[in-house]
Each structure stands twice: as C-alpha cells, then as structure tokens.
C-alpha positions in Angstrom: -0.2 0.1 -0.1 1.1 3.5 -0.9 1.7 5.1 2.2 0.5 8.8 2.0 3.2 10.2 4.3 6.0 9.1 2.1 3.5 10.3 -1.2 3.6 13.9 0.2 6.7 14.0 1.7 8.4 16.5 -0.9 5.3 18.5 -1.0 5.1 18.8 2.4 8.8 19.0 3.8 8.3 22.6 2.1 6.1 23.0 5.0 6.8 21.1 7.7 6.7 17.6 9.3 3.6 15.8 8.9 1.7 13.7 10.8 -0.2 10.2 8.5 -3.8 9.6 9.5 -6.4 6.9 8.2 -9.8 6.4 8.5 -10.8 2.6 7.7 -13.5 2.6 10.0 -15.3 5.8 9.1 -15.6 4.6 5.6 -16.9 1.6 6.9 -19.6 3.0 8.9 -20.1 6.1 7.1 -23.8 7.3 6.8 -25.9 6.6 3.9 -25.4 9.7 1.2 -28.5 9.2 -0.5 -30.4 10.6 2.4 -29.2 14.0 1.3 -29.0 13.3 -2.2 -25.6 13.3 -4.2 -22.8 15.5 -2.5 -24.6 17.4 -0.5 -26.2 17.8 3.5 -27.4 19.8 5.4 -25.6 22.6 7.5 -26.6 22.4 11.0 -26.5 26.2 10.8 -28.1 29.0 13.1 -30.1 30.1 10.2 -31.1 26.7 9.5 -31.7 26.7 5.7 -27.8 26.8 4.7 -25.9 23.6 2.6 -22.7 23.0 1.5 -21.9 21.1 -1.8 -19.0 20.0 -3.5 -19.0 21.5 -7.1 -16.8 21.4 -10.0 -14.3 24.6 -10.4 -15.5 26.1 -14.1 -13.9 29.1 -15.9 -16.4 31.5 -14.1 -15.6 30.1 -10.8 -11.8 29.6 -10.6 -11.1 33.1 -9.9 -13.2 33.4 -6.7 -11.4 29.6 -5.6 -8.1 30.7 -6.2 -8.7 34.2 -3.9 -9.9 32.0 -0.7 -7.4 31.9 1.7 -6.7 30.6 5.3 -6.1 32.9 8.2 -2.2 34.4 7.8 -1.4 31.9 10.8 -2.6 28.9 8.9 -0.9 29.3 5.7 2.3 26.9 7.0 -0.7 24.1 6.5 -1.8 24.2 3.3 -0.5 25.4 -0.3 -2.5 28.1 -1.7 -5.3 27.3 -4.0 -3.6 28.5 -7.2 -0.9 26.1 -6.0 -3.3 23.1 -5.9 -5.3 23.5 -9.0 -1.8 24.4 -11.0 -0.4 20.9 -9.3 -3.6 19.1 -10.5 -3.0 20.0 -14.3 -0.6 17.9 -14.0 -1.7 14.8 -12.2 -4.0 12.2 -13.5 -5.6 11.3 -10.5 -6.5 14.6 -9.4 -10.2 14.8 -8.4 -11.2 18.1 -7.1 -13.8 20.4 -6.0 -14.9 23.9 -4.7 -16.3 23.8 -1.6 -19.8 25.9 -1.3 -22.2 26.9 1.4 -25.5 28.0 -0.6 -24.8 29.7 -3.7 -21.1 31.2 -2.1 -17.7 29.6 -2.7 -16.1 29.0 0.5 -13.3 26.0 0.3 -11.4 23.8 -1.6 -10.6 19.5 -1.5 -8.6 17.5 -3.8 -8.3 13.9 -3.8 -5.8 12.1 -5.2 -7.4 8.9 -6.6 -5.8 5.5 -8.4 -8.7 4.5 -10.0 -9.1 7.6 -12.0 -5.8 6.1 -14.1 -6.2 4.3 -17.1 -6.4 1.4 -16.8 -6.7 1.9 -12.9 -4.6 -0.4 -10.6 -6.0 -3.7 -8.9 -6.0 -2.4 -5.9 -6.6 1.5 -6.2 -5.5 3.8 -3.1 -7.1 7.2 -2.6 -6.0 9.7 -0.4 -7.0 13.6 0.8 -4.5 15.8 -0.8 -6.1 19.4 -0.1 -9.1 20.4 2.2 -9.3 23.9 2.7 -11.8 26.2 4.1 -12.0 30.2 3.8 -11.3 31.8 7.2 -14.4 33.9 6.8 -16.1 30.6 7.1 -14.1 28.7 9.4 -16.0 28.0 13.2 -19.3 27.2 11.4 -19.3 23.6 10.7 -18.4 23.8 6.7 -15.2 22.3 6.9 -16.6 19.0 8.9 -19.5 18.9 6.3 -17.6 19.3 3.6 -15.5 16.2 5.0 -18.1 14.2 5.1 -19.2 14.8 1.9 -16.1 14.0 0.3 -16.4 10.6 2.7 -19.3 10.2 1.2 -18.1 10.4 -2.4 -15.3 7.8 -1.8 -17.9 5.4 -0.4 -19.8 6.1 -3.3 -17.3 4.9 -5.5 -16.8 2.1 -4.0 -13.0 0.1 -4.1 -11.4 1.3 -1.3 -11.1 0.6 2.1 -9.1 3.4 3.7 -9.1 7.1 3.0 -5.8 8.4 4.4 -4.8 11.8 4.7 -1.7 14.0 5.6 -1.3 17.0 7.8 0.9 19.4 9.4 0.8 19.2 13.3 0.8 22.5 15.1 -1.6 25.3 16.7 -4.4 26.2 14.5 -3.7 22.6 12.5 -7.1 20.9 11.0 -6.4 17.8 13.2 -9.4 18.2 15.4 -11.6 18.1 12.4 -10.3 15.1 10.9 -10.5 12.8 14.2 -14.0 14.4 14.8 -14.6 12.7 11.4 -13.4 9.3 12.7 -9.7 9.8 11.3 -7.1 7.8 13.1 -3.3 8.3 13.8 -1.4 5.4 11.5 1.9 6.8 12.8 3.3 7.0 9.6 
C-alpha cells in the first residue's frame, strides 16, 4: 500500500513535518449518502437553511476559488489554491471541487484517486491531498460537513478500504476536524 506520508513527503516538507492519519472505520461506518442526495448535506447552522455542496470548478468560478484564503497563521498548513489547481492540471489522479455554502464558494478539496488512472490498478488508493476552508467561514461547521461529503463521495465510488491524509501538526491545524470525522493516526 502506498503510504500517504511518503507520497506527500516532498510537498509537505516545504511546510513542515507531517503526521499521517487513516480513516478505515469511517469508510465502513459512514452514513448512507442517499439521505440527502449526491454530494449535499444540510449544515447544522443557526439559520437552519444553509447547505454545503461540492461543485466542479469552472472558468467562471476559478478566480473566486483562487482568492479563498486561510488565516495568515494557517498558511503553513496548506498550499494556496492556485498551487493546488496547478498541480491538479498535471496529475492524472487529481479529483478536485470547490466547497460551497449555499451559492458562495468557501473552500477547496482535492483527492488523489488512483481509480482515475487508465487502466486503474487492481487495488487503487485514495487520499485527501488538499482541504481548506476560507478563514471567513471557519468555525461554522462547513469544514466538517464538507469532509463528510468527501468521505461519502469515496464510499459511493467503492473499491477503497481507507481514505488517508497527511497534515502538518501544530496550533491551528485541522487535526481536530479530522479526528472528529473518524480519522485515526496511522503512525506513518
């Protein structure tokens, strides 16, 4: 099995040390995504009517997505979206989407999905390559809801036992969001 920490070592070393985590139990136990339709789930929000969705990035929305930013103290944890989209352009395994809150782009997610290769390997791997929510929308449940949508997407595709990721540890890192979603440290 490809270790996510090894895969991201060169990219992550620019930002600092990485700690890998795995979510095997989460893929086995995540709720049925058909409860809310494909890639959509209600956000438990004070207004009660907001929705978080994952949407393709188009020529009409790419500039808005590139302008999304984490807080300055979080910049060491994730690459800018312009860098991520540039890497996706040259990766045969990149699956990426904008995270929307209602009709507003508020974040970005990118997977590395071996099943996109042609032909796909016998035992494809998938891992969360990038995940960010703009600083203005953090702390509202957007990240947790979007992460659940990503897990649901991976489950619907089938053929995967785990969803792995790496993160840069430290104050303000997304570790808590990942742990609450069912990810567990792998020690890699």
